C-alpha positions in Angstrom: -16.3 41.7 10.0 -16.7 44.1 7.2 -19.2 43.8 4.3 -17.8 41.3 1.8 -18.3 41.2 -1.9 -19.5 38.0 -3.6 -16.0 36.9 -4.6 -14.8 37.2 -1.0 -17.8 35.3 0.3 -17.2 32.5 -2.1 -13.5 32.3 -1.1 -14.4 32.2 2.6 -17.1 29.5 1.8 -14.5 27.4 -0.1 -12.0 27.6 2.8 -14.8 26.7 5.3 -15.8 23.7 3.2 -12.2 22.5 3.0 -11.8 22.7 6.8 -15.1 20.8 7.3 -14.1 18.2 4.7 -10.8 17.7 6.5 -12.6 16.9 9.7 -14.7 14.1 8.2 -13.6 10.5 7.4 -12.2 10.3 3.8 -14.7 7.8 2.6 -17.7 9.6 3.9 -20.8 10.4 1.8 -21.2 13.7 3.5 -17.6 14.6 2.8 -18.1 13.7 -0.8 -21.2 16.0 -0.9 -19.2 18.9 0.6 -16.4 18.2 -1.8 -18.8 18.5 -4.8 -20.0 21.8 -3.6 -16.5 23.0 -3.0 -15.5 21.9 -6.5 -18.5 23.8 -8.0 -17.4 27.0 -6.2 -13.7 26.6 -6.9 -13.8 26.1 -10.6 -14.6 28.5 -13.4 -15.0 25.6 -16.0 -18.7 25.2 -16.8 -18.3 21.5 -17.6 -16.7 20.8 -14.2 -19.3 23.0 -12.5 -22.1 21.0 -14.1 -20.5 17.7 -13.1 -20.0 19.0 -9.5 -23.6 20.2 -9.3 -24.9 16.8 -10.7 -22.8 14.9 -8.2 -24.1 17.0 -5.3 -27.7 16.2 -6.4 -26.9 12.5 -6.4 -25.3 12.7 -3.0 -28.3 14.5 -1.5 -30.7 12.1 -3.1 -28.7 9.2 -1.5 -28.7 11.0 1.9 -32.4 11.6 1.7 -33.0 7.9 1.0 -30.8 6.8 3.9 -32.3 9.2 6.4 -35.9 8.4 5.4 -35.2 4.7 5.8 -33.1 5.0 9.0 -34.3 3.1 12.0 -33.9 5.1 15.2 -32.6 3.8 18.5 -36.1 4.3 20.0 -37.7 2.4 17.2 -35.3 -0.5 17.6 -35.6 -0.7 21.4 -39.4 -0.3 21.1 -39.5 -3.2 18.6 -37.5 -5.4 20.9 -39.8 -4.6 23.9 -42.8 -5.4 21.7 -41.3 -8.7 20.6 -40.7 -9.7 24.3 -44.3 -8.7 25.1 -45.6 -10.7 22.2 -43.8 -13.9 23.0 -44.5 -13.5 26.8 -40.9 -13.5 27.9 -40.9 -15.2 31.3 -38.4 -13.3 33.4 -38.8 -9.6 33.3 -35.4 -8.9 34.8 -33.7 -11.0 32.1 -35.7 -9.2 29.5 -34.7 -5.8 30.9 -31.0 -6.7 30.9 -31.3 -7.9 27.3 -33.0 -4.7 26.3 -30.3 -2.6 28.1 -27.5 -4.6 26.4 -29.3 -4.3 23.1 -29.6 -0.5 23.5 -25.9 -0.2 24.3 -24.9 -2.3 21.2 -27.1 -0.1 19.0 -25.3 3.0 20.3 -21.9 1.6 19.5 -22.4 -0.6 16.4 -22.1 0.9 13.0 -25.1 0.4 10.8 -23.2 -1.7 8.3 -22.2 -4.2 11.1 -25.8 -4.4 12.3 -26.9 -5.2 8.8 -24.3 -7.8 8.4 -25.3 -9.5 11.6 -28.9 -9.4 10.5 -28.0 -11.0 7.1 -25.8 -13.6 8.6 -28.0 -14.7 11.4 -31.5 -14.0 10.3 -31.8 -14.1 6.5 -29.7 -17.2 6.2 -31.8 -18.9 8.9 -28.7 -20.0 10.7 -30.2 -19.3 14.1 -34.0 -19.5 13.3 -35.6 -22.9 13.6 
């Protein structure tokens, strides 16, 4: 690759962002973030640049919040094990199978679904008595 000038670098970056955006789901926060950066680079209009820059700041603030409050798989499984230990679950093999099943569900279940199950079954006290 030869040495590129700034304009060529920006054009390559815009093309790269477009390819990355195309690979992401359409209603994805990260895709929206990349789109705002692409929009900033693509336009020469200072008002649109300011709007794109502001949007990218909002998206990154949202990502930061989500990532800082994200519960990891290890934290979830560790909490489940601690709960079994606390209540003195009688059969360790049954507990182990529940933990394995729980871990598999966590790997497959979208965060939104997990939150909905939590709200439906725990917050509403449907299954707690």
